[in-house]
Backbone bond lengths (Angstrom), bond angles and torsions (degrees), N, CA, C in turn:
res aa  C-N    CA-C-N  psi(-1)  N-CA   C-N-CA  omega(-1)  CA-C   N-CA-C  phi
1 M - - - 1.445 - - 1.515 109.69 -
2 T 1.265 117.84 11.71 1.500 121.06 -172.36 1.546 109.43 -66.48
3 D 1.294 121.03 -23.78 1.464 118.11 -178.80 1.571 110.14 -104.11
4 T 1.275 120.67 11.41 1.450 120.25 176.48 1.505 111.06 -77.31
5 Q 1.319 115.89 122.60 1.469 123.98 -173.56 1.540 110.37 -99.39
6 I 1.328 119.05 128.71 1.424 124.19 175.50 1.542 109.81 -119.90
7 L 1.319 115.29 128.96 1.411 121.99 175.56 1.544 109.70 -88.12
8 V 1.296 118.63 125.32 1.400 125.88 -173.95 1.505 112.38 -117.95
9 F 1.344 118.90 130.33 1.479 119.60 175.44 1.519 109.72 -160.17
10 A 1.318 118.18 156.95 1.460 126.86 177.17 1.515 105.06 -109.40
11 G 1.316 114.37 149.70 1.485 119.93 178.86 1.510 113.31 -91.60
12 S 1.380 112.24 47.82 1.390 121.65 175.15 1.475 114.76 -136.61
13 A 1.361 121.66 143.04 1.407 124.92 178.02 1.509 113.36 -103.44
14 R 1.370 117.31 -3.45 1.474 119.82 175.27 1.443 113.74 -61.71
15 R 1.349 117.09 136.69 1.522 120.66 177.01 1.523 112.67 -60.14
16 E 1.345 117.97 -41.33 1.435 120.89 -175.82 1.576 111.04 -102.60
17 S 1.292 118.97 28.74 1.439 124.33 177.98 1.485 113.39 -51.92
18 L 1.330 117.81 131.70 1.448 119.95 173.14 1.570 108.77 -69.26
19 N 1.300 116.20 -30.52 1.479 118.16 179.73 1.433 108.69 -73.72
20 K 1.353 124.67 -30.25 1.446 122.04 173.17 1.547 110.53 -67.39
21 K 1.333 114.67 -35.86 1.481 115.57 176.86 1.525 110.81 -62.23
22 L 1.316 116.06 -40.89 1.474 122.84 178.73 1.528 108.70 -64.52
23 A 1.360 118.81 -41.92 1.437 120.41 174.90 1.546 112.58 -58.74
24 R 1.296 117.14 -41.11 1.433 118.16 -179.99 1.551 110.15 -65.25
25 T 1.329 116.51 -41.84 1.496 123.34 177.73 1.537 108.56 -59.99
26 A 1.384 116.73 -42.11 1.407 118.63 179.84 1.514 113.94 -66.65
27 A 1.353 116.04 -39.79 1.484 121.47 179.57 1.576 106.34 -64.33
28 H 1.298 119.24 -37.07 1.456 118.60 179.11 1.530 109.97 -69.13
29 S 1.263 117.21 -41.44 1.427 121.25 174.06 1.521 118.60 -56.60
30 I 1.337 112.47 -41.84 1.470 119.14 174.65 1.444 112.24 -60.20
31 Q 1.374 113.36 -44.86 1.540 118.51 178.43 1.553 111.02 -63.41
32 Q 1.335 112.26 -42.49 1.500 116.63 179.46 1.588 112.29 -59.88
33 Q 1.402 112.68 -29.21 1.523 117.57 179.45 1.536 112.01 -89.73
34 G 1.318 116.02 4.88 1.475 118.02 171.63 1.499 114.09 101.11
35 G 1.339 118.14 9.36 1.469 118.77 179.11 1.472 110.10 -103.40
36 I 1.307 117.11 -179.32 1.501 124.50 -179.14 1.574 99.23 -114.10
37 A 1.366 112.84 121.98 1.442 119.40 174.10 1.530 110.55 -104.69
38 T 1.289 115.57 130.88 1.462 120.06 168.84 1.505 111.85 -110.22
39 L 1.294 115.90 103.72 1.484 125.96 -175.04 1.496 108.90 -86.39
40 I 1.362 119.03 118.10 1.503 118.49 179.34 1.540 104.93 -121.44
41 D 1.323 112.14 162.35 1.479 122.28 173.47 1.515 109.75 -112.89
42 L 1.244 120.20 114.85 1.470 123.79 178.26 1.553 113.43 -55.85
43 G 1.347 116.96 -20.69 1.456 118.91 177.58 1.549 110.27 -73.15
44 D 1.302 119.02 -10.75 1.445 121.69 -179.45 1.537 109.71 -89.07
45 F 1.313 120.63 3.33 1.455 124.09 -176.22 1.517 103.96 -121.25
46 D 1.338 114.38 134.09 1.479 122.92 179.82 1.490 105.64 -92.29
47 I 1.342 122.94 95.90 1.386 127.31 -171.48 1.573 104.31 -123.49
48 P 1.310 117.73 112.33 1.434 121.71 179.18 1.596 112.51 -69.80
49 L 1.252 118.01 165.69 1.402 121.82 171.67 1.588 107.86 -61.24
50 Y 1.276 114.48 135.49 1.499 115.94 -174.53 1.513 106.60 -68.24
51 H 1.275 114.51 138.76 1.478 125.51 -179.19 1.556 106.96 -152.25
52 G 1.332 116.66 122.09 1.476 116.84 178.97 1.445 117.18 -59.95
53 D 1.347 117.35 -36.21 1.532 119.80 177.69 1.511 110.16 -68.21
54 L 1.360 119.34 -36.68 1.439 118.79 175.92 1.486 112.54 -63.42
55 E 1.291 118.43 -44.41 1.482 124.14 170.91 1.572 112.46 -53.08
56 A 1.297 114.06 -49.10 1.439 117.50 -175.63 1.533 112.34 -69.28
57 E 1.330 117.09 -34.95 1.522 121.74 179.70 1.521 111.67 -79.65
58 Q 1.382 117.28 -39.92 1.427 118.19 -169.81 1.520 114.36 -118.16
59 G 1.291 117.18 -4.71 1.473 121.43 -175.29 1.506 112.88 74.88
60 I 1.348 113.03 -165.41 1.490 118.64 -179.88 1.575 109.18 -77.13
61 P 1.279 114.55 127.39 1.476 116.52 178.68 1.529 113.54 -61.88
62 A 1.335 113.19 147.22 1.497 120.05 -175.72 1.495 115.91 -48.86
63 D 1.302 114.81 -43.13 1.555 121.69 -178.42 1.529 109.00 -67.78
64 V 1.325 114.83 -38.51 1.508 117.31 175.95 1.489 110.81 -61.37
65 Q 1.363 115.13 -45.62 1.485 116.35 -179.11 1.510 112.37 -63.99
66 R 1.361 113.30 -36.24 1.514 118.66 175.46 1.494 110.66 -59.82
67 L 1.354 114.09 -42.42 1.502 114.76 -176.29 1.536 107.89 -77.78
68 Q 1.331 121.79 -29.41 1.495 124.42 174.00 1.576 108.04 -60.14
69 D 1.321 116.70 -47.23 1.438 121.88 179.24 1.556 110.45 -59.61
70 L 1.328 116.40 -44.23 1.477 121.80 178.34 1.516 108.47 -60.16
71 L 1.307 119.50 -48.03 1.427 124.66 178.86 1.504 113.01 -56.63
72 A 1.357 117.25 -43.42 1.399 123.09 -179.11 1.572 112.70 -61.72
73 Q 1.296 115.75 -27.98 1.420 122.67 -176.48 1.577 116.16 -79.75
74 H 1.369 111.44 -12.39 1.436 120.42 -175.34 1.499 112.61 -108.89
75 Q 1.372 115.93 145.94 1.413 123.08 -176.83 1.547 114.23 -86.09
76 G 1.302 114.97 -11.88 1.457 122.35 -174.14 1.543 115.56 -159.31
77 L 1.269 119.70 169.93 1.431 124.53 178.40 1.489 109.70 -132.53
78 L 1.323 113.74 148.54 1.519 119.59 166.53 1.534 103.41 -131.64
79 I 1.294 113.61 120.08 1.474 120.56 -176.08 1.593 104.70 -117.37
80 V 1.313 110.26 130.48 1.450 118.68 173.90 1.524 108.33 -106.16
81 S 1.338 117.15 115.64 1.465 122.53 -166.57 1.574 109.27 -108.33
82 P 1.328 114.60 105.83 1.512 118.51 170.84 1.513 107.82 -60.41
83 E 1.378 113.95 161.13 1.463 119.75 173.74 1.423 110.70 -114.27
84 Y 1.329 116.08 124.36 1.457 124.29 173.93 1.570 107.48 -115.01
85 N 1.294 118.98 111.25 1.512 122.47 179.50 1.519 108.23 57.27
86 G 1.283 119.25 36.71 1.464 118.16 175.85 1.536 115.95 83.60
87 M 1.362 114.70 7.82 1.456 120.01 -174.25 1.558 108.54 -134.93
88 P 1.367 116.05 161.69 1.521 119.29 171.65 1.559 113.57 -59.07
89 T 1.197 116.43 159.04 1.539 116.25 -175.85 1.570 109.72 -75.10
90 P 1.342 115.47 155.12 1.419 119.25 172.38 1.502 112.58 -57.21
91 L 1.306 118.67 -41.92 1.430 123.19 179.98 1.519 111.98 -55.77
92 L 1.340 118.86 -45.42 1.375 122.36 -175.13 1.576 109.96 -71.63
93 L 1.293 116.66 -40.54 1.547 121.12 179.26 1.484 109.10 -67.40
94 N 1.379 117.72 -42.46 1.481 118.14 -175.96 1.527 108.63 -69.14
95 T 1.284 118.63 -38.05 1.493 122.65 177.30 1.545 109.89 -56.74
96 L 1.330 115.12 -51.85 1.473 119.82 -179.39 1.460 108.82 -66.09
97 D 1.346 122.70 -38.32 1.485 119.01 177.36 1.510 110.21 -57.74
98 W 1.351 118.36 -48.21 1.396 121.15 -178.46 1.601 111.20 -62.70
99 L 1.365 116.52 -42.10 1.385 118.24 -179.96 1.584 114.90 -61.16
100 S 1.328 115.10 -20.40 1.424 117.76 179.59 1.498 116.08 -86.65
101 R 1.359 114.02 0.95 1.467 120.51 -174.51 1.558 111.47 -96.96
102 G 1.334 117.93 165.60 1.396 122.01 173.14 1.590 115.48 78.94
103 S 1.280 117.06 -171.49 1.468 120.37 -168.52 1.588 107.21 -71.87
104 Q 1.298 118.30 -35.83 1.445 121.16 178.92 1.550 110.31 -74.94
105 G 1.362 115.75 -50.74 1.413 124.94 173.96 1.487 118.27 21.06
106 L 1.284 116.10 -121.22 1.416 122.88 -172.81 1.527 117.68 -65.41
107 S 1.339 114.36 -20.83 1.465 118.34 176.52 1.531 111.27 -65.10
108 N 1.250 116.87 -29.46 1.531 121.73 177.89 1.497 110.68 -65.49
109 F 1.271 118.64 -29.18 1.406 123.94 -178.37 1.600 115.14 -88.68
110 S 1.275 114.69 -29.09 1.449 121.80 -172.61 1.478 116.64 -48.15
111 D 1.352 115.03 111.65 1.469 120.84 177.25 1.557 115.07 62.95
112 K 1.260 115.72 19.18 1.495 123.51 178.65 1.538 104.59 -87.21
113 P 1.349 120.36 128.85 1.412 121.56 176.97 1.574 114.26 -75.28
114 V 1.331 114.18 147.78 1.483 116.99 178.14 1.487 107.96 -140.90
115 A 1.338 118.20 140.31 1.465 126.21 172.93 1.498 106.49 -104.96
116 L 1.345 113.27 148.48 1.487 121.31 178.84 1.540 112.82 -120.51
117 L 1.276 115.53 130.45 1.473 122.04 169.60 1.477 112.00 -133.26
118 S 1.333 113.39 166.44 1.533 119.71 179.10 1.505 107.45 -154.36
119 A 1.352 114.18 155.48 1.452 120.44 175.57 1.551 107.13 -142.21
120 S 1.277 114.28 147.83 1.471 119.01 179.09 1.524 110.30 -157.26
121 P 1.279 121.73 153.92 1.446 122.46 170.58 1.537 110.40 -66.50
122 G 1.296 119.54 -24.73 1.456 122.46 -179.08 1.463 111.84 -70.91
123 G 1.339 117.91 168.18 1.362 123.95 -178.55 1.482 118.35 -68.58
124 L 1.351 117.82 -25.47 1.485 122.11 -179.70 1.510 110.65 -84.84
125 G 1.308 119.71 -9.39 1.427 119.39 177.30 1.549 119.35 67.47
126 G 1.289 113.65 20.23 1.529 117.48 -179.22 1.476 111.14 84.80
127 L 1.374 118.82 11.45 1.456 123.76 179.42 1.476 114.02 -48.94
128 R 1.336 118.66 -41.54 1.471 118.84 -175.26 1.455 116.51 -62.91
129 S 1.374 116.61 -19.73 1.411 118.99 -179.00 1.566 110.87 -81.95
130 L 1.296 118.00 -16.70 1.457 121.56 -174.71 1.524 114.27 -74.67
131 W 1.337 115.54 -37.16 1.448 118.39 179.24 1.533 111.07 -60.56
132 P 1.347 123.29 -56.38 1.456 120.77 174.59 1.464 114.85 -56.44
133 M 1.318 118.75 -33.75 1.485 121.05 178.68 1.446 110.77 -64.50
134 R 1.399 117.31 -39.08 1.461 123.76 179.11 1.563 109.23 -56.72
135 Q 1.339 114.78 -49.72 1.501 119.74 -178.24 1.452 110.95 -66.56
136 F 1.340 118.31 -43.35 1.433 120.81 179.64 1.484 113.12 -62.51
137 L 1.359 120.72 -45.46 1.414 124.23 177.19 1.485 116.01 -65.21
138 S 1.284 115.81 -34.70 1.490 124.30 176.11 1.471 108.19 -63.86
139 N 1.407 116.62 -46.82 1.472 120.01 178.58 1.496 114.51 -58.63
140 L 1.370 114.06 -27.12 1.498 116.99 175.70 1.480 114.69 -83.14
141 G 1.344 117.21 -5.12 1.514 118.35 175.66 1.543 111.20 102.09
142 L 1.286 119.52 1.44 1.474 122.16 175.94 1.460 112.58 -75.51
143 L 1.361 117.35 150.67 1.466 124.63 177.33 1.526 103.66 -94.60
144 V 1.364 120.08 108.44 1.421 123.19 -176.33 1.531 106.52 -92.84
145 L 1.386 113.77 123.34 1.448 121.14 176.40 1.541 109.90 -59.31
146 A 1.337 115.04 141.81 1.504 117.51 177.13 1.527 113.69 -67.53
147 N 1.300 113.73 -38.95 1.475 117.23 -179.31 1.487 111.86 -78.39
148 Q 1.289 115.85 138.29 1.476 121.19 -179.08 1.605 106.84 -143.28
149 L 1.349 114.24 170.10 1.416 117.25 178.86 1.512 108.32 -138.79
150 A 1.365 113.90 128.92 1.517 120.57 173.47 1.495 106.85 -119.89
151 V 1.274 117.11 122.08 1.437 124.74 -174.99 1.496 111.87 -103.28
152 G 1.305 116.19 104.54 1.511 120.64 178.06 1.514 112.40 -82.16
153 A 1.370 117.27 162.47 1.452 121.76 -179.62 1.533 106.49 50.46
154 A 1.266 118.44 43.97 1.436 123.05 -172.71 1.522 114.27 -70.05
155 Q 1.363 119.58 -15.39 1.495 119.69 172.28 1.514 109.90 -61.88
156 D 1.341 115.87 -25.47 1.538 117.42 -177.27 1.463 111.93 -112.13
157 A 1.339 118.67 12.22 1.496 120.06 -170.16 1.516 115.78 -89.77
158 F 1.329 117.66 -10.98 1.517 119.65 -172.00 1.567 107.62 -109.68
159 N 1.339 114.24 142.61 1.517 117.84 176.22 1.514 107.60 -90.10
160 D 1.326 115.00 -172.62 1.459 122.51 -177.68 1.501 113.69 -63.83
161 Q 1.330 116.82 -28.56 1.457 122.33 -179.70 1.557 110.49 -85.90
162 G 1.349 120.17 1.17 1.405 122.60 175.50 1.600 111.41 84.62
163 L 1.415 114.46 8.26 1.468 113.99 177.56 1.495 108.09 -97.32
164 L 1.295 117.29 172.12 1.459 121.36 177.18 1.483 112.88 -70.10
165 S 1.345 116.64 127.52 1.470 119.47 178.27 1.508 117.08 -61.36
166 N 1.364 116.21 -34.09 1.359 123.52 -177.00 1.545 108.47 -81.48
167 P 1.332 120.60 115.08 1.453 123.43 -176.44 1.531 111.60 -56.92
168 R 1.311 117.47 -37.87 1.536 119.64 -176.34 1.561 105.51 -68.14
169 Q 1.288 119.10 -40.62 1.420 118.86 176.73 1.562 115.58 -63.71
170 Q 1.329 113.03 -38.34 1.455 120.02 -179.47 1.491 106.39 -69.62
171 D 1.301 120.12 -39.81 1.484 122.36 175.99 1.483 110.42 -63.28
172 S 1.285 116.85 -43.27 1.504 119.97 176.70 1.542 108.87 -60.01
173 M 1.256 117.50 -46.77 1.534 118.20 177.27 1.490 112.70 -55.15
174 N 1.392 113.06 -47.94 1.501 117.65 -179.84 1.531 111.58 -60.51
175 H 1.331 117.40 -39.57 1.424 123.75 179.38 1.558 108.57 -64.22
176 I 1.276 119.55 -43.70 1.470 123.73 -179.94 1.554 107.53 -62.32
177 A 1.313 114.60 -47.01 1.511 119.37 -178.04 1.548 109.55 -60.09
178 Q 1.296 118.07 -41.82 1.464 125.70 178.94 1.521 109.83 -60.29
179 Q 1.368 115.17 -53.14 1.434 120.00 177.49 1.508 112.63 -58.93
180 L 1.350 118.35 -40.98 1.431 118.49 -176.93 1.578 111.05 -67.63
181 L 1.276 113.83 -42.28 1.466 116.61 176.20 1.533 111.09 -63.21
182 R 1.254 121.72 -42.79 1.447 122.93 -177.92 1.522 106.86 -61.25
183 L 1.308 117.92 -49.79 1.465 120.52 -178.00 1.495 113.87 -68.79
184 A 1.358 118.43 -31.34 1.451 123.33 178.77 1.555 105.95 -68.32
185 N 1.284 115.51 -42.87 1.433 121.53 -175.63 1.611 109.33 -66.95
186 A 1.300 116.10 -42.44 1.460 120.59 178.04 1.522 111.05 -67.40
187 T 1.292 119.86 -45.60 1.486 121.34 -174.96 1.539 109.73 -69.39
188 S 1.310 117.22 -36.23 1.528 120.93 -178.66 1.495 105.96 -75.01
189 T 1.246 128.13 -33.69 1.395 130.28 173.44 1.561 109.54 -61.76
190 N 1.294 115.25 -43.67 1.560 119.92 179.85 1.520 109.44 -69.09
191 R 1.339 121.06 -27.34 1.462 122.09 179.39 1.514 113.97 -76.24
192 T 1.289 115.61 -19.96 1.544 118.59 -173.21 1.536 108.38 -93.14
């Protein structure tokens, strides 16, 4: 599995986002499990609000194409979904809406495995955002892992090395990374 590449990102643009911290921890875990993690920040991509007229008049924006190309190069995804009012963030949904468009569009998602995580200062750890994300990602054709991780009280959840302080949560993260790599390796082998 050493050449299995996983694209990792959080659905937040905040510099000090707890979900970005969790995405960094997940990327580290993927690498510890023998995979290659590409950690990106959605704030580095200029992606306008999706609008059908904009797409019809101007085509797919350059940064969306850049992100589609990046997605095509990876065998799996790990998405960390913040929770805004019990739902995934507009940034995350808008990004995925754009990624589903154009000639690459849905084919980039087809049978590609994805793992879901979330973090929140609240007790549920962003858990409420994961159910709608599961449905949304399944609709796009992605294979959503059954196991997920929601980290509550996330402002206190990370140690000085950036790992999860709670050993059970870190073990769960490692197990999810292992499952994701195994499935990504199997599905990419079947596609070739």
